[in-house]
PAZAPA-4460 file (N, C-alpha, C; in steps of 0.05 Angstrom, whole numbers, plus 32768, in hexadecimal, padded with zeros to 4 digits):
% residues 291
    n_x    n_y    n_z   ca_x   ca_y   ca_z    c_x    c_y    c_z   seq   type   mol
   7ADA   8965   6F00   7AC7   8963   6F1B   7AD4   8962   6F38     1      M     A
   7AF0   894F   6F3A   7AF4   894A   6F59   7AFC   8964   6F5F     2      L     A
   7B0F   8974   6F53   7B1E   898F   6F5B   7AFD   89A6   6F5E     3      Q     A
   7AEC   89A5   6F4E   7AD1   89B5   6F51   7AC9   89B2   6F65     4      R     A
   7AC8   8998   6F6E   7ABB   8992   6F85   7AC8   8999   6FA7     5      W     A
   7AE5   898D   6FA3   7AF3   899A   6FB7   7B03   89B2   6FC4     6      A     A
   7AFA   89C1   6FAD   7B09   89E0   6FAF   7AF5   89EB   6FBF     7      A     A
   7ADA   89EE   6FBA   7ACA   89FC   6FCC   7AC1   89F8   6FEE     8      P     A
   7AC7   89D5   6FEE   7AC5   89D6   7007   7AE1   89DA   7019     9      Q     A
   7AFA   89E2   700C   7B0E   89DF   701B   7B10   8A01   701E    10      L     A
   7B07   8A10   7006   7B05   8A2A   700E   7AEC   8A38   7023    11      T     A
   7ADE   8A26   7022   7AC7   8A2E   7039   7AD3   8A25   7058    12      C     A
   7AE0   8A11   705A   7AE7   8A05   7077   7B00   8A20   707F    13      L     A
   7B11   8A20   706B   7B1C   8A35   706E   7B16   8A4F   7079    14      L     A
   7B09   8A59   7069   7AF7   8A72   7073   7AF6   8A76   7090    15      F     A
   7AE3   8A60   7093   7ACD   8A5C   70AF   7AE9   8A5B   70BE    16      V     A
   7AF7   8A49   70BE   7B14   8A48   70D3   7B1E   8A5F   70DE    17      L     A
   7B25   8A6E   70C4   7B35   8A86   70C2   7B1D   8A9E   70CF    18      L     A
   7B08   8A9F   70CF   7AF5   8AB2   70DF   7AF4   8AAD   7100    19      S     A
   7AFC   8A9B   7103   7AF3   8A98   7120   7B0C   8AA4   7130    20      L     A
   7B05   8AA9   7147   7B18   8AB6   7158   7B22   8AA5   7173    21      S     A
   7B3C   8AA3   717A   7B3F   8A9A   7199   7B61   8AA6   7199    22      A     A
   7B6B   8A97   71AC   7B82   8AAA   71B5   7B93   8A8A   71B8    23      R     A
   7BB0   8A82   71B7   7BBD   8A6A   71B8   7BCB   8A66   719E    24      G     A
   7BD8   8A4C   719B   7BDB   8A40   7184   7BE8   8A27   7188    25      F     A
   7BE2   8A16   717A   7BE2   89FD   7182   7C00   89F3   717C    26      S     A
   7C0F   89DF   7190   7C32   89D6   718D   7C2D   89BD   7184    27      Q     A
   7C1B   89AC   7172   7C22   898D   716B   7C30   8995   7154    28      E     A
   7C41   897C   7152   7C4F   8973   7146   7C46   8977   7129    29      P     A
   7C4E   8979   710A   7C43   897C   70F7   7C3B   8963   70E5    30      P     A
   7C3B   894E   70EF   7C2C   8933   70E8   7C0F   8934   70DB    31      Y     A
   7C0E   892A   70C0   7BF3   8919   70B6   7BF0   8902   70B5    32      L     A
   7BFD   88F2   70C1   7BFB   88D6   70CB   7C04   88CA   70E0    33      V     A
   7C14   88D0   70E8   7C22   88CF   7103   7C1C   88D7   711B    34      T     A
   7C1A   88C9   712A   7C16   88D4   7149   7C27   88DF   7156    35      Y     A
   7C25   88F5   7168   7C42   88F7   7180   7C2B   88F6   7196    36      S     A
   7C3B   88FC   71AD   7C33   88FE   71C4   7C23   890F   71CC    37      D     A
   7C17   892C   71B7   7C0D   893C   71C9   7BF7   8933   71C7    38      V     A
   7BE4   8940   71E2   7BC8   8936   71DE   7BB8   8953   71DE    39      L     A
   7B9B   8957   71D8   7B8D   896D   71D9   7B8D   8973   71F8    40      E     A
   7B90   898B   7201   7B8A   899A   7216   7B6E   8990   7222    41      E     A
   7B6A   898C   7241   7B4F   8984   7248   7B3D   8998   723D    42      P     A
   7B25   8992   723A   7B0C   89A7   7235   7B10   89B7   7214    43      G     A
   7B26   89B3   720A   7B2C   89BF   71F1   7B1C   89A9   71DD    44      N     A
   7B16   89B5   71CF   7B07   89A9   71B0   7B13   89B1   7198    45      L     A
   7B21   899D   7180   7B2F   89A4   716B   7B17   8998   714F    46      E     A
   7B15   89A8   714A   7B05   89A0   712D   7B1E   89A5   7110    47      I     A
   7B1E   8990   7104   7B31   898A   70F3   7B22   8981   70DA    48      A     A
   7B28   8985   70BF   7B27   897C   70A3   7B47   8976   709E    49      S     A
   7B46   895E   708F   7B60   8956   7085   7B57   8950   7068    50      Q     A
   7B63   8950   7055   7B5F   894D   7037   7B6A   8941   702E    51      N     A
   7B70   8930   701A   7B7C   8922   700B   7B76   8920   6FE5    52      I     A
   7B87   8926   6FD7   7B7E   8925   6FC1   7B98   8911   6FB2    53      Y     A
   7B96   8903   6F9E   7BAA   88F2   6F90   7B96   88EB   6F6F    54      S     A
   7BAF   88EA   6F61   7BAA   88E0   6F44   7BB8   88C2   6F3F    55      T     A
   7BB0   88B6   6F4A   7BC9   8895   6F49   7BC9   8894   6F31    56      P     A
   7BD6   8882   6F1E   7BDE   8874   6F09   7BC3   8860   6F02    57      K     A
   7BBD   885F   6EF2   7BA4   8851   6EF0   7B8A   8848   6EF6    58      D     A
   7B90   8866   6F0F   7B6E   8868   6F1D   7B65   8878   6F15    59      L     A
   7B4C   8884   6F1D   7B3D   889C   6F18   7B4D   88AA   6F35    60      N     A
   7B51   88C6   6F2F   7B5E   88DC   6F45   7B3D   88E3   6F56    61      P     A
   7B49   88E3   6F74   7B39   88DC   6F8C   7B3B   88F2   6FA0    62      F     A
   7B2C   8901   6FAC   7B26   8910   6FC3   7B19   8905   6FD7    63      Y     A
   7B2E   890A   6FF6   7B1C   88F8   7008   7B21   890B   701A    64      G     A
   7B10   890A   702E   7B0F   891F   704A   7B07   8910   7065    65      Q     A
   7B16   891A   7079   7B10   890F   708E   7B01   8922   70A4    66      T     A
   7AF5   8929   70B2   7AEF   893D   70C6   7AEF   892E   70DE    67      V     A
   7AFE   893F   70ED   7B0A   8932   7106   7B00   894A   711F    68      E     A
   7AF7   893B   7134   7AE7   8947   714B   7AFC   893A   7161    69      L     A
   7B12   894E   7170   7B25   893F   7184   7B20   8956   719E    70      E     A
   7B17   8945   71B7   7B12   894B   71D2   7B23   8945   71E3    71      Y     A
   7B26   8958   71F7   7B41   8952   7200   7B2F   894F   721C    72      G     A
   7B27   8938   722A   7B19   8929   723C   7B2E   8934   7259    73      V     A
   7B41   8933   7250   7B58   8934   7271   7B6D   8935   726A    74      T     A
   7B82   893A   7278   7BA1   893D   7269   7BAC   8929   7265    75      G     A
   7BA5   8910   7265   7BB0   88F3   7260   7B9D   88E3   7254    76      W     A
   7B86   88F2   7243   7B6C   88E2   7232   7B61   88FA   721E    77      W     A
   7B68   88EA   7208   7B60   88FE   71F6   7B4E   88ED   71DD    78      T     A
   7B36   88F2   71D3   7B22   88E3   71CB   7B21   88F8   71B0    79      T     A
   7B16   88E1   7197   7B10   88F1   717C   7AFF   88DD   716A    80      E     A
   7AEE   88EC   7160   7ADD   88DC   714C   7AE7   88ED   712E    81      V     A
   7AE6   88DB   711C   7AEC   88DB   70F8   7AD2   88D7   70E5    82      Y     A
   7ACD   88EA   70D8   7AB9   88E2   70C6   7AC8   88E0   70AC    83      L     A
   7ABC   88CD   7098   7AD1   88C9   707F   7AC1   88D1   706C    84      Q     A
   7ACA   88D9   7058   7ABC   88D3   703A   7AD4   88DA   7020    85      G     A
   7AC9   88CF   700E   7ADE   88DF   6FEB   7AC6   88DD   6FDB    86      Q     A
   7ADD   88E9   6FCA   7AC6   88EE   6FAF   7AE0   88DE   6F95    87      V     A
   7AD9   88D3   6F84   7AEA   88C4   6F6E   7AE2   88D2   6F57    88      T     A
   7AEC   88DC   6F45   7AEF   88E3   6F2F   7AE2   88CC   6F1B    89      A     A
   7ACB   88D8   6F0F   7ABE   88C3   6EF7   7AB3   88A9   6F06    90      H     A
   7AAF   88B0   6F22   7A9F   889D   6F2C   7A86   88A5   6F41    91      D     A
   7A8D   88A2   6F5C   7A7E   88B3   6F72   7A82   88BC   6F88    92      S     A
   7A7B   88CA   6F98   7A78   88D0   6FB4   7A71   88C0   6FC8    93      T     A
   7A84   88B4   6FDD   7A6E   88A7   6FF2   7A83   88B0   7009    94      V     A
   7A73   88A6   701F   7A79   88A1   7037   7A84   888C   703D    95      F     A
   7A98   8889   7047   7AA8   887B   704F   7AA3   886D   706C    96      T     A
   7AA0   887B   7080   7A9E   8870   7099   7AA5   887B   70B6    97      G     A
   7AA6   8873   70C7   7AB7   888A   70DF   7AC0   887A   70F4    98      F     A
   7AD6   888A   7106   7AEC   887A   7111   7AEE   888E   7130    99      R     A
   7AEC   887B   7148   7AEB   8881   715C   7B04   887A   716D   100      F     A
   7B13   888F   7172   7B28   8888   717C   7B36   8893   7197   101      E     A
   7B42   888A   71B0   7B49   8890   71C6   7B66   8895   71C7   102      N     A
   7B74   88AA   71CC   7B98   88A8   71D4   7B99   88AB   71F8   103      R     A
   7BA5   889E   7203   7BA8   889C   721D   7BCD   88A3   7223   104      F     A
   7BCF   88B5   7238   7BED   88BB   723D   7BF4   88A9   725D   105      R     A
   7BFD   8894   7259   7C05   8882   7274   7C12   8894   7285   106      P     A
   7C29   88A3   727D   7C3F   88AF   7295   7C35   88D1   7294   107      L     A
   7C31   88D7   72A7   7C27   88F7   72AE   7C3F   890A   729E   108      R     A
   7C59   8903   72AB   7C6E   8914   72A9   7C7E   890E   728F   109      K     A
   7C8E   8921   727D   7C9B   891C   7267   7CB3   890B   7265   110      S     A
   7CB6   88FD   7257   7CD0   88ED   7261   7CE6   88ED   7240   111      H     A
   7CFA   88E3   7244   7D02   88E2   7228   7CF8   88D3   7210   112      W     A
   7CE9   88C7   721A   7CD5   88B1   7205   7CBB   88B4   720E   113      I     A
   7CA8   88BD   720C   7C87   88BF   720C   7C74   88AD   7201   114      N     A
   7C69   889B   720A   7C59   8887   7201   7C3C   888F   7208   115      P     A
   7C27   888B   71F2   7C0C   888E   71ED   7C00   8873   71EA   116      V     A
   7BED   8873   71F0   7BE0   8857   71E3   7BC8   885F   71D7   117      L     A
   7BC4   8856   71C3   7BB1   885B   71AB   7B99   883D   71AB   118      Y     A
   7B85   8845   71AC   7B6D   8839   71A4   7B57   8841   7199   119      L     A
   7B4A   882E   717E   7B3F   883D   716B   7B24   881E   7162   120      E     A
   7B16   8830   7163   7AF9   881B   7156   7AF0   8828   7136   121      Y     A
   7AF7   881F   711A   7AE9   8825   7109   7ADC   8816   70FC   122      E     A
   7ACA   8828   70EE   7AB2   8814   70DE   7AAD   881F   70CC   123      D     A
   7AC8   8817   70B2   7ACF   8826   709B   7AC8   8817   7086   124      I     A
   7AC3   8811   706E   7ABD   880B   7051   7AD5   880F   7043   125      N     A
   7ADB   8800   7031   7AEF   87F4   7024   7AF6   880B   700A   126      Q     A
   7AE2   8822   7005   7AE1   883A   6FFC   7AF0   884D   700B   127      A     A
   7AFE   8848   7021   7B08   885B   702A   7B23   8868   701B   128      D     A
   7B25   887F   7019   7B41   8886   7009   7B50   889C   701C   129      K     A
   7B49   889D   7040   7B56   88B5   7049   7B70   88B2   704E   130      S     A
   7B7D   8897   704E   7B9A   888B   7055   7B9F   8894   706B   131      F     A
   7B94   8899   7081   7B99   88A1   709C   7BB2   888B   70A9   132      L     A
   7BAD   8872   709D   7BC7   8862   70A0   7BCA   884C   7092   133      E     A
   7BE1   883B   7092   7BDC   881F   707E   7BDF   880B   708F   134      I     A
   7BCD   87F3   7089   7BDA   87E0   70A5   7BD5   87C6   7088   135      T     A
   7BE0   87AE   7093   7BE0   8794   707C   7BED   8794   7066   136      G     A
   7BE0   8789   7050   7BEC   8792   7038   7BD8   87A3   7022   137      N     A
   7BDB   87B1   7030   7BC8   87CD   7024   7BD4   87DA   7005   138      Q     A
   7BC7   87DA   6FF8   7BD3   87E4   6FD6   7BC1   87F2   6FC8   139      V     A
   7BCF   8801   6FB6   7BBE   8817   6FAF   7BAC   8816   6F99   140      I     A
   7BB3   87F5   6F8B   7BA9   87EB   6F71   7B88   87D8   6F80   141      Q     A
   7B8B   87DE   6FA2   7B71   87CD   6FA7   7B5A   87DE   6F9D   142      D     A
   7B5F   87FB   6F9C   7B4D   880F   6F99   7B3F   8817   6F7C   143      K     A
   7B48   8807   6F6A   7B3C   8805   6F47   7B23   87F9   6F4A   144      Q     A
   7B17   87F0   6F5A   7AF7   87EB   6F5F   7AE4   87FD   6F5A   145      V     A
   7AD7   87F7   6F53   7ABB   881B   6F58   7AB7   8814   6F7A   146      S     A
   7AAA   8837   6F7C   7AA7   883C   6F95   7A8D   8825   6F9E   147      N     A
   7A7F   8825   6F8E   7A65   8810   6F99   7A68   87F8   6F9E   148      A     A
   7A7D   87EE   6F94   7A84   87D6   6FA4   7A9C   87DD   6FB4   149      L     A
   7AA9   87E7   6FB7   7AB7   87E9   6FD1   7AA8   87F7   6FEB   150      L     A
   7A97   8800   6FE5   7A82   8811   6FFE   7A76   87FB   700E   151      R     A
   7A77   87DF   6FFA   7A60   87CC   7008   7A72   87B8   701B   152      A     A
   7A89   87BD   701A   7A9D   87AA   702B   7A97   87B8   703E   153      D     A
   7A9A   87B4   7058   7A99   87C5   706C   7AAF   87BB   7080   154      V     A
   7ABC   87BF   708C   7AD1   87BF   709B   7AD0   87C3   70BF   155      E     A
   7ACB   87BB   70CC   7ACB   87C3   70E5   7AE1   87B7   70FC   156      R     A
   7AF5   87C8   7106   7B0D   87B9   710E   7B12   87CA   712B   157      S     A
   7B21   87C0   713B   7B30   87CE   714D   7B50   87D0   7146   158      I     A
   7B57   87E9   7152   7B6D   87F0   7147   7B7A   87FE   715F   159      E     A
   7B98   87F1   7162   7BAE   8800   7176   7BC6   8809   716D   160      G     A
   7BCD   881A   717D   7BEF   8826   717D   7BF1   882C   718F   161      K     A
   7C10   8829   718F   7C27   8831   719E   7C32   8845   7192   162      L     A
   7C2D   8857   71A4   7C3F   8871   7199   7C4E   8880   71AD   163      I     A
   7C65   8883   7199   7C81   888C   71AE   7C8C   88A5   71A3   164      L     A
   7C90   88B6   71BA   7C9A   88CE   71A9   7CAF   88DD   71C0   165      S     A
   7CC1   88E4   71B0   7CD4   88F5   71C2   7CE5   8911   71B2   166      S     A
   7CF6   8918   71C4   7CFD   8937   71BC   7D15   8938   71BE   167      Y     A
   7D29   8946   71A5   7D41   894B   71AD   7D48   8965   71A0   168      W     A
   7D55   8979   71B2   7D5B   8994   71A2   7D49   899B   7192   169      K     A
   7D32   89A0   719B   7D18   89AA   718C   7D10   899B   7180   170      G     A
   7D19   8985   7172   7D0E   896E   7160   7CF9   895C   7170   171      V     A
   7CE3   8955   7162   7CD5   893F   716F   7CD8   892A   715B   172      N     A
   7CD8   890F   716E   7CD7   88F7   715B   7CBF   88E8   7165   173      F     A
   7CAE   88DF   7150   7C95   88D1   7155   7C9E   88B2   7146   174      S     A
   7C94   889B   7156   7C8E   8889   7144   7C76   8872   714A   175      E     A
   7C66   886B   713E   7C4F   885E   713F   7C53   8840   7137   176      N     A
   7C49   8830   7144   7C46   881A   713E   7C26   880A   7140   177      F     A
   7C1C   87FF   7129   7C04   87FE   712B   7BF6   87DD   7128   178      I     A
   7BE3   87D5   713B   7BDB   87BB   7134   7BB8   87C6   7131   179      A     A
   7BB1   87B4   7119   7B8D   87B1   7119   7B86   8797   710B   180      E     A
   7B6C   8798   7122   7B5F   8777   7117   7B40   877E   7119   181      K     A
   7B38   8775   70FC   7B1F   8774   70FA   7B13   8761   710B   182      N     A
   7AF6   8768   7110   7AE2   875C   7125   7ADD   8744   7116   183      V     A
   7ADB   873A   70FD   7ADB   8720   70EC   7AF4   8711   70FD   184      S     A
   7AF2   86F6   70E5   7B0F   86EB   70E7   7B25   86ED   70D6   185      N     A
   7B2D   8704   70DB   7B44   8707   70CA   7B68   8710   70D7   186      E     A
   7B77   8707   70D2   7B8A   870C   70DF   7B90   8729   70E4   187      P     A
   7BA7   8725   70FB   7BA8   8749   7102   7BC5   8755   70E7   188      W     A
   7BB9   876B   70EC   7BCA   8779   70D6   7BDB   878C   70E2   189      E     A
   7BF2   8795   70D9   7BFE   87AB   70E8   7C11   87BE   70D3   190      F     A
   7C15   87D0   70D9   7C24   87E9   70CF   7C2B   87FD   70E0   191      G     A
   7C3B   8816   70D8   7C4B   882A   70E4   7C42   8842   70DE   192      Y     A
   7C59   8856   70E8   7C5A   8873   70DC   7C73   8880   70ED   193      A     A
   7C7B   8891   70E4   7C8F   88A0   70F6   7C96   88B6   70E0   194      A     A
   7C9A   88C5   70FA   7CA3   88EA   70EF   7CB5   88F5   7103   195      G     A
   7CBF   8906   70F9   7CD1   891E   710D   7CC9   8933   7100   196      A     A
   7CCA   894A   710C   7CC4   8965   7106   7CCB   8975   7116   197      S     A
   7CD3   8990   7114   7CD4   89AA   712F   7CC7   89C2   711F   198      R     A
   7CCE   89D8   713D   7CC2   89F7   7133   7CD3   89FE   7125   199      S     A
   7CCD   8A0D   710E   7CE2   8A24   7111   7CF4   8A39   7127   200      L     A
   7CEA   8A37   7137   7CF1   8A50   7144   7CE8   8A43   715F   201      A     A
   7CFC   8A40   7174   7CF9   8A33   7190   7CEA   8A41   71A5   202      N     A
   7CEB   8A5D   719D   7CE9   8A78   71AF   7CD5   8A8D   71A5   203      G     A
   7CC6   8A92   71B2   7CAB   8AAC   71A9   7CC1   8AC9   71A1   204      G     A
   7CAB   8AD0   7192   7CB8   8AEC   7182   7CAF   8B02   7194   205      S     A
   7CBF   8B10   719B   7CBB   8B2F   71B1   7CA7   8B3C   719F   206      P     A
   7C9F   8B3A   718A   7C89   8B50   717C   7C75   8B3E   7173   207      R     A
   7C5A   8B4F   7174   7C46   8B38   716B   7C42   8B34   714D   208      A     A
   7C3F   8B26   7142   7C3B   8B18   7129   7C31   8B02   7128   209      C     A
   7C22   8AFA   710B   7C15   8AEB   7102   7C28   8AD0   70F0   210      R     A
   7C3D   8ADD   70E9   7C46   8AC1   70D6   7C61   8AC3   70E5   211      F     A
   7C6C   8AC8   7102   7C89   8AC1   7109   7C92   8AA4   7108   212      C     A
   7CA9   8A9E   7108   7CB7   8A84   7102   7CA9   8A71   7116   213      R     A
   7CA7   8A7B   7133   7C98   8A68   7145   7C83   8A54   713C   214      Q     A
   7C73   8A62   712C   7C56   8A59   7120   7C58   8A4A   7107   215      Y     A
   7C6B   8A41   7100   7C75   8A2D   70EB   7C89   8A1C   70F7   216      F     A
   7C80   8A00   70EA   7C8F   89E6   70EF   7C95   89DB   70D2   217      A     A
   7CA9   89C2   70D5   7CB2   89B7   70BA   7CB8   8993   70CC   218      V     A
   7CA9   898A   70BA   7CAE   8969   70BE   7CAE   8958   70A5   219      G     A
   7CB5   893C   70AF   7CB2   892D   7098   7CA2   8912   70A3   220      G     A
   7C99   8905   7096   7C8E   88E5   70A5   7C8D   88CD   708D   221      E     A
   7C90   88B5   7097   7C8B   88A6   7084   7C78   888C   7090   222      V     A
   7C65   887D   7082   7C54   886E   7091   7C4F   8856   7079   223      F     A
   7C4C   8842   7081   7C45   8825   7072   7C3C   8813   7080   224      G     A
   7C2D   87F9   7074   7C2A   87DB   7087   7C3F   87D4   7085   225      G     A
   7C3C   87BB   7093   7C49   87A8   70A0   7C3E   878D   70A2   226      L     A
   7C2F   8785   7087   7C1E   8769   7083   7C0B   8765   709C   227      G     A
   7C0D   8746   709C   7BF7   873F   70B5   7C10   8728   70C1   228      T     A
   7BFD   8720   70D3   7C08   870E   70EE   7C12   86F9   70D4   229      R     A
   7C0C   86EE   70BE   7C14   86DC   70AE   7C27   86E3   7099   230      Y     A
   7C24   86F7   708D   7C38   8709   7076   7C46   872B   7084   231      T     A
   7C56   8719   709C   7C5D   8737   70AB   7C70   8744   7099   232      F     A
   7C77   8764   7093   7C8F   876C   7086   7C7D   8780   706E   233      G     A
   7C94   8788   7067   7C90   87A3   7056   7C8D   87A2   703D   234      T     A
   7C8C   8783   702E   7C84   8781   7014   7C6E   8778   700C   235      T     A
   7C66   8783   6FF3   7C44   8787   6FEB   7C35   8792   7002   236      G     A
   7C39   87B1   7007   7C29   87BD   7015   7C34   87D4   700B   237      T     A
   7C26   87EE   700E   7C2A   8804   6FFF   7C40   881A   7019   238      S     A
   7C4D   882A   7017   7C62   883B   7023   7C62   8859   701D   239      I     A
   7C62   8869   7028   7C60   8887   7027   7C6C   8897   703B   240      Y     A
   7C7F   88B0   702F   7C92   88BE   7034   7C8E   88D4   702D   241      A     A
   7C91   88EB   703B   7C91   8908   7038   7C91   891F   7041   242      G     A
   7C9C   893D   7043   7C99   8949   7052   7C7F   8954   705D   243      P     A
   7C7F   8962   7075   7C67   8971   707A   7C6A   8996   707F   244      T     A
   7C56   89A0   7083   7C5F   89C0   708C   7C41   89C4   7098   245      F     A
   7C48   89D1   70AA   7C2D   89E3   70C2   7C37   89F9   70CA   246      A     A
   7C16   8A0A   70CB   7C24   8A2A   70CE   7C0E   8A26   70E9   247      Y     A
   7C11   8A2A   7100   7C06   8A2F   711C   7BF8   8A49   7120   248      N     A
   7BE3   8A4F   7117   7BDB   8A69   7118   7BDC   8A75   7131   249      A     A
   7BE2   8A91   7136   7BDD   8A9F   7151   7BB7   8A98   7160   250      P     A
   7BB0   8A8F   7155   7B89   8A8F   7156   7B84   8A71   7150   251      R     A
   7B91   8A5E   715D   7B87   8A44   715B   7B7F   8A3C   7148   252      N     A
   7B8E   8A43   712D   7B90   8A34   7119   7BAA   8A28   710F   253      L     A
   7BA7   8A0F   7106   7BBC   8A02   7104   7BB7   8A01   70DE   254      T     A
   7BC9   89F5   70D4   7BC6   89EC   70B6   7BE4   89DC   70B1   255      I     A
   7BDC   89C9   70A6   7BF6   89B4   70A1   7BF2   89A3   7084   256      V     A
   7C04   89A2   7078   7C04   899D   705A   7C18   8992   7053   257      A     A
   7C1E   897E   703F   7C33   896C   7033   7C23   8960   7021   258      G     A
   7C40   8956   7010   7C40   8939   6FF9   7C43   8927   7009   259      P     A
   7C35   890F   7003   7C43   88F6   700E   7C4F   88E0   6FF3   260      E     A
   7C62   88DE   6FF2   7C6C   88CA   6FDB   7C6A   88AB   6FD5   261      F     A
   7C62   889C   6FC7   7C5E   8885   6FCE   7C7B   8877   6FBB   262      G     A
   7C84   8867   6FCE   7C9B   8866   6FCE   7CA3   8843   6FC8   263      L     A
   7C8A   883B   6FB9   7C8F   8821   6FAD   7C73   881C   6F96   264      N     A
   7C76   880A   6F84   7C5A   8803   6F76   7C41   87FD   6F83   265      D     A
   7C46   87F6   6F9B   7C28   87F6   6FA6   7C1B   880B   6FAA   266      N     A
   7C2F   8824   6FB3   7C1B   8841   6FB9   7C19   884E   6F9E   267      S     A
   7C06   8863   6FA9   7BFD   887B   6F97   7C20   888F   6F96   268      A     A
   7C1F   8895   6F77   7C2D   88AA   6F76   7C3D   88BE   6F8B   269      K     A
   7C21   88D2   6F8F   7C26   88DC   6FAA   7C0C   88E7   6FAC   270      V     A
   7C07   88EE   6FCB   7BF2   88EF   6FDE   7BF8   8911   6FE0   271      L     A
   7BDB   8921   6FDD   7BE4   893C   6FE0   7BCC   8949   6FF1   272      W     A
   7BDC   894D   700C   7BC7   894E   702C   7BCA   8968   702D   273      R     A
   7BBA   8970   703E   7BAB   8987   704D   7B9E   8986   705C   274      L     A
   7BA1   8991   707A   7B96   8990   708F   7B94   89A7   709D   275      K     A
   7B75   89B0   70A5   7B70   89CF   70B2   7B63   89C8   70CC   276      V     A
   7B6F   89D3   70DE   7B5E   89CD   70F5   7B5B   89E8   710B   277      A     A
   7B46   89E1   711B   7B45   89FD   712B   7B3F   89ED   7141   278      Y     A
   7B50   8A05   7159   7B43   89F4   7174   7B32   8A06   7188   279      E     A
   7B26   8A02   7192   7B0F   8A0B   71A2   7B10   8A0A   71C1   280      I     A
   7B25   8A1F   71CB   7B24   8A1C   71EA   7B14   8A19   71FD   281      N     A
   7B1E   8A04   720C   7B06   8A04   7226   7AEE   8A01   7215   282      Q     A
   7AE2   89ED   7205   7ACC   89E8   71F9   7AB2   89E2   7215   283      F     A
   7ABF   89CB   721C   7AAC   89C7   723A   7A9F   89D8   724D   284      R     A
   7AA9   89EE   7246   7AA4   8A0C   725C   7A84   8A11   724F   285      D     A
   7A86   8A0F   7234   7A72   8A15   7224   7A54   8A0D   722E   286      W     A
   7A59   89F3   7239   7A3F   89DF   7242   7A3A   89EE   7263   287      F     A
   7A51   89EF   7272   7A50   89F6   7293   7A47   8A13   7296   288      R     A
   7A47   8A25   727F   7A39   8A40   727E   7A23   8A41   727C   289      R     A
   7A14   8A2B   7266   79FB   8A2A   7262   79E4   8A23   7277   290      S     A
   79F1   8A12   7288   79E7   8A05   729B   79E3   8A1F   72BB   291      R     A
***
């Protein structure tokens, strides 16, 4: 049931994105959880669908989808809205909530280490299975409860991230430190993510092609929780790591995929991810022309 529901959605999305036309391609590192210092170009709008599938031990298989709308406000400010939902086999399909994030680059020029400040508001219920980050003492066993009970528990929180990104011989290194606080009287929760990646070719090809090496990138990332202010540490929480692969098509289409393997008993065995994104150049000019 789960696979029959997911496949048509992904096929339709891929068909729509591939049918669009534009020039240029994204150079964002191929991460699915970790953030780098790359911001959206001013005036551009990126529409993305991030999909996740897993069959955890002793749990029903599930498929989750996050729709992302990312807009470049200025050269130092990118804003993004997330809409999330999931379907669990032998259970139900639920909308799990939304996120509103902003990323700010405090330094105008590029340095050896490039910091980015991240601020997000979340309105997410406990049925969420997007695994966009791990904070606190989250474990996969928490998802054994039915969607009906999980969706009734809504968490509204403020999340901040310190994003550090650097480049060495064509390789990107990115590290994220996460701090999250529920607006209710709950302790601070912490988490982390880190990744490294590089393009398969540093220069462009002299001939026109759709599958030249410079359009492909490979990488890897690791992420997990760090407990709370009272139980700080890596024990009692999930940890995932895995490779990532990206294709940056010469028509503003980006596809990123990769498995993320659970590294302890608190994690699912593997999370399968696929992200498809399309960038609309100078989206804000559409409204200027109409006026």
